[in-house]
C-alpha positions in Angstrom: 198.7 144.1 206.1 197.8 145.9 202.9 195.0 147.7 201.1 194.1 145.9 197.9 192.5 147.6 194.9 191.2 145.7 191.9 190.4 148.0 188.9 188.4 146.9 185.9 189.8 143.4 185.5 189.0 141.4 182.3 190.1 137.9 181.5 189.4 135.4 178.8 190.5 131.8 178.4 190.3 131.2 174.7 186.8 132.3 173.6 185.4 132.2 177.1 185.2 135.4 179.2 185.7 134.5 182.9 186.1 138.0 184.4 184.1 141.0 183.3 185.2 144.5 184.5 185.7 143.4 188.1 186.5 146.2 190.5 186.9 145.8 194.3 188.5 147.7 197.2 189.6 145.5 200.1 190.6 147.5 203.2 193.8 146.9 205.2 193.2 144.2 207.8 189.8 143.2 206.3 188.7 139.6 206.0 187.0 139.6 202.6 185.1 136.7 201.1 184.5 135.9 197.4 181.4 133.8 197.2 179.4 132.4 194.4 178.4 129.2 192.5 180.9 127.0 190.7 182.3 128.7 187.6 181.4 132.2 188.6 185.1 133.4 188.5 185.9 133.6 192.2 189.0 131.3 192.1 190.1 132.9 188.9 190.0 136.3 190.6 191.9 135.0 193.6 194.6 133.6 191.3 195.0 137.0 189.6 195.5 138.6 193.1 198.1 135.9 193.9 199.9 136.5 190.6 199.3 133.0 189.1 197.3 134.7 186.2 197.6 138.0 184.5 194.6 139.9 183.3 193.9 140.9 179.7 193.2 144.4 181.0 192.8 146.2 184.3 195.1 146.6 187.3 195.7 145.2 190.8 197.3 147.4 193.5 198.7 146.4 196.8 198.7 149.8 198.6 200.4 152.2 196.2 202.2 149.4 194.3 200.9 148.2 191.0 201.4 144.4 191.1 199.5 143.6 188.0 202.5 142.1 186.1 204.6 141.3 189.2 205.4 137.5 189.5 203.7 135.6 192.3 206.8 135.1 194.4 207.5 138.8 194.6 204.0 139.8 195.8 204.5 138.8 199.4 201.3 136.8 199.7 200.6 133.6 201.6 198.2 131.1 200.2 196.2 128.2 201.5 194.9 125.7 198.9 191.9 123.3 199.1 194.2 120.3 198.8 196.7 121.6 201.5 199.6 121.0 199.0 201.8 119.6 201.7 204.9 117.5 200.8 204.6 114.0 202.4 208.3 113.3 202.3 209.0 116.3 204.5 208.1 116.6 208.2 205.9 119.3 209.6 208.7 121.8 210.3 210.2 121.3 206.9 206.9 121.9 205.2 206.4 125.1 207.2 210.0 126.2 206.5 209.8 125.8 202.7 208.9 129.5 201.9 211.7 130.8 204.2 214.3 128.5 202.6 213.2 129.7 199.2 213.9 133.2 200.4 217.4 132.2 201.7 216.7 133.2 205.3 219.3 132.4 207.9 219.0 128.9 209.5 218.4 130.2 213.1 215.8 132.7 211.8 214.0 129.9 210.0 213.9 127.7 213.1 212.6 130.6 215.3 209.9 131.6 212.9 208.8 128.0 212.2 208.5 127.5 215.9 206.4 130.7 216.3 204.2 129.8 213.4 203.5 126.3 214.8 202.7 127.7 218.2 200.3 130.2 216.6 198.3 127.4 215.0 198.4 125.2 218.1 200.9 122.7 216.7 203.8 123.5 219.0 206.1 120.5 219.6 204.9 118.6 216.5 207.6 119.9 214.1 209.2 116.4 213.8 205.9 114.6 212.9 205.4 113.2 209.4 202.5 114.6 207.5 200.9 111.1 207.3 200.8 111.0 211.1 198.5 114.1 211.3 194.7 114.3 211.2 193.0 116.4 208.5 192.6 119.3 210.8 196.2 119.2 211.8 197.3 119.1 208.2 195.1 122.2 207.6 196.9 123.9 210.4 200.3 123.0 208.9 199.2 124.6 205.6 198.1 127.7 207.5 201.4 127.9 209.4 203.3 127.6 206.1 201.3 130.5 204.7 201.8 132.7 207.8 205.5 132.0 208.4 206.7 134.2 205.6 204.8 137.1 207.2 202.7 137.9 204.1 201.3 141.2 203.1 197.9 139.4 202.7 196.6 135.9 203.2 194.8 134.2 200.3 192.6 131.2 201.0 191.0 129.0 198.3 188.2 126.9 199.8 190.6 125.8 202.5 188.1 123.9 204.7 186.1 122.0 202.1 187.9 118.7 202.9 187.2 118.8 206.7 184.2 117.4 208.5 181.6 119.7 210.0 183.2 119.9 213.5 186.7 120.7 212.2 185.3 123.2 209.7 183.6 125.1 212.6 186.8 125.0 214.7 189.1 126.2 211.9 186.7 129.0 211.0 187.3 130.5 214.4 191.1 129.9 214.2 191.5 131.5 210.8 189.5 134.6 211.8 191.4 134.8 215.1 194.8 134.7 213.5 193.9 137.2 210.8 192.5 139.7 213.3 195.3 139.1 215.9 198.0 140.0 213.3 195.9 142.6 211.3 196.2 140.5 208.1 194.3 141.4 205.0 192.6 138.1 204.1 190.8 137.2 200.8 188.9 133.9 201.2 187.1 132.0 198.3 184.3 129.7 199.2 180.9 128.4 198.0 179.8 127.8 201.6 177.5 130.6 202.8 177.8 129.6 206.5 181.6 130.2 206.3 181.1 133.5 204.6 178.3 134.7 207.0 180.1 133.7 210.1 183.7 134.9 209.2 183.6 137.7 206.8 183.9 141.5 207.5 182.6 142.0 204.0 181.9 139.7 201.0 181.3 139.9 197.3 178.8 137.6 195.5 180.0 136.8 192.0 177.9 135.6 189.1 179.1 134.8 185.6 182.4 136.6 186.1 180.9 139.8 187.5 180.4 141.3 190.9 176.7 140.9 191.7 176.8 142.6 195.2 179.3 143.7 197.8 178.5 144.4 201.5 178.6 143.1 205.0 177.1 139.6 205.7 174.1 141.3 207.3 173.6 143.8 204.4 173.8 141.1 201.7 171.5 138.7 203.6 168.9 141.2 204.5 169.1 143.5 201.5 169.9 141.3 198.5 170.3 143.2 195.2 168.8 140.4 193.1 167.0 137.1 193.2 170.3 135.3 192.5 171.9 136.9 195.6 168.9 136.2 197.8 168.8 132.6 196.7 172.5 132.0 197.0 173.2 133.6 200.4 170.3 131.7 202.2 166.9 130.1 201.8 164.2 132.3 200.6 160.6 132.2 199.4 159.9 134.0 196.1 156.5 135.4 195.3 155.5 137.0 192.0 153.8 140.4 192.5 152.8 143.6 190.8 153.4 147.1 192.2 150.2 149.0 193.1 152.0 152.2 194.3 154.0 153.7 197.2 153.0 153.0 200.7 152.4 155.7 203.2 155.7 154.7 204.9 158.8 155.9 203.0 160.7 153.1 201.2 157.7 150.7 201.2 155.4 149.7 198.4 151.9 148.3 198.2 151.9 145.2 195.9 149.4 142.7 194.6 150.0 139.0 194.7 147.8 136.2 193.4 146.4 135.6 196.8 146.0 139.2 198.0 147.7 142.6 198.8 151.1 142.7 200.5 153.4 145.4 201.7 157.1 145.2 200.8 160.3 147.3 201.0 162.8 148.1 198.3 166.4 147.3 199.1 167.7 150.2 197.0 166.7 153.7 197.9 167.1 154.9 194.3 164.7 152.3 192.9 161.1 153.6 192.5 159.1 151.1 190.3 156.0 152.5 188.7 152.6 151.1 189.4 152.0 148.0 187.3 155.7 147.0 187.4 156.1 143.2 187.9 158.5 142.4 190.7 159.6 139.4 192.8 159.1 139.4 196.6 161.7 137.5 198.8 160.7 136.3 202.2 163.2 134.4 204.4 161.6 131.2 206.1 162.5 132.5 209.6 160.7 135.8 208.9 157.3 134.0 208.6 155.3 133.4 211.8 152.0 131.7 212.7 151.7 134.5 215.3 150.2 138.0 214.9 152.4 140.8 213.6 151.0 144.2 214.6 150.2 146.7 211.9 151.2 144.3 209.1 148.9 143.5 206.2 151.2 140.7 205.1 149.0 137.6 205.5 149.7 134.3 203.9 146.7 131.9 204.2 147.1 128.2 203.6 147.6 124.8 205.1 150.6 122.8 206.3 151.7 120.2 203.8 155.0 119.0 205.4 156.6 119.1 208.9 160.3 118.5 209.7 161.3 118.5 213.4 165.0 119.3 214.0 165.0 119.9 217.8 166.0 123.5 218.0 163.9 124.3 215.0 160.9 122.9 213.1 160.5 123.5 209.3 157.2 123.6 207.6 155.9 123.8 204.1 152.7 125.7 203.7 150.6 125.7 200.5 148.9 129.0 199.7 145.7 128.8 197.6 146.4 130.4 194.2 150.0 131.0 195.4 153.3 129.3 196.0 154.5 126.7 198.5 156.2 128.5 201.3 159.0 127.3 203.5 158.7 128.3 207.2 161.3 128.0 210.0 160.4 128.3 213.7 163.0 128.3 216.5 162.5 126.7 219.9 159.1 125.3 218.8 156.6 124.6 221.6 153.8 123.4 219.3 154.4 121.2 216.4 151.9 121.6 213.6 151.3 118.4 211.6 150.3 118.3 207.9 146.6 118.9 207.5 144.0 120.4 205.3 142.9 122.7 208.1 143.3 126.4 207.2 146.0 128.4 209.0 147.8 131.7 208.4 151.3 133.0 208.3 152.3 136.7 208.8 155.4 138.7 208.1 156.5 142.2 208.9 156.8 144.6 206.0 160.5 145.0 206.8 161.0 141.3 206.1 159.2 141.2 202.7 161.9 142.4 200.2 161.0 143.6 196.7 163.4 142.7 193.9 163.5 143.6 190.2 162.6 140.9 187.8 
């Protein structure tokens, strides 16, 4: 395990800048996620940490060691790729042993450590199998064992579960997190899948156009997004244009005016105090809206249901607000299913769940 510090990384490929002044501190033993849309720079950043790329400027430290110009094979990292990168002409044990053989470890040590690694990923006894005889989930476990057998200082994972079906992805999420925590590994995991990030990460960074848009715990980033892009990427959200009227009587909250009436919202940053008249965007998660009554909330959203989707454990609605947006609503364990109708109804939301974002 190792603490990783990334300081002011810049990188260009030809005329295209792909990393802009990227700085991160990843704690020893932390499972840290890099999340963002395609082309945001997350895989490029991971490959800098691995040593496959070198930055134009900036530095990367593993603990006290400056590894910025150190070759990949000397950094002591284990890596899992999206494609697994397994050799079909080698059996399971030979694939796992490859990194140790490259390091010229004694034969008995290789056998012992390969066996331990296969037991760790629940493939004990399958060392003689051909890769073609394994399921996709088993191949992913072989790739994980190969990364772990060298006892890396940190584990790097580049969208490792994207080729698995939903059931296997869910199973492997638990396995990867279990193994990282059991051995105190520092892990850096690249994905575009928000469910993976929210369910596995200790902390995560959202990237946009080669920059860090926000860093925090999954709960922090989900509930307190720093921008519309972050709110939209990390989960479903309704966005409502509004204008600030002034501070609320409750610290951290503001009275705002929308096209359909007054609302009360909170700022996600304590140092942001928009002046009256400032145009802002409100973000409201679908699950934060309710047809029930919310005590002491002025946040009312009148309208009518235009679409209903029943999913068993949840029901999703779309509600059209007169002079306002179409809102997405999600109810858990529904007992009454509202059908599309022109009949007037009303949604409510607590002020805590109406988040004010800068335009």
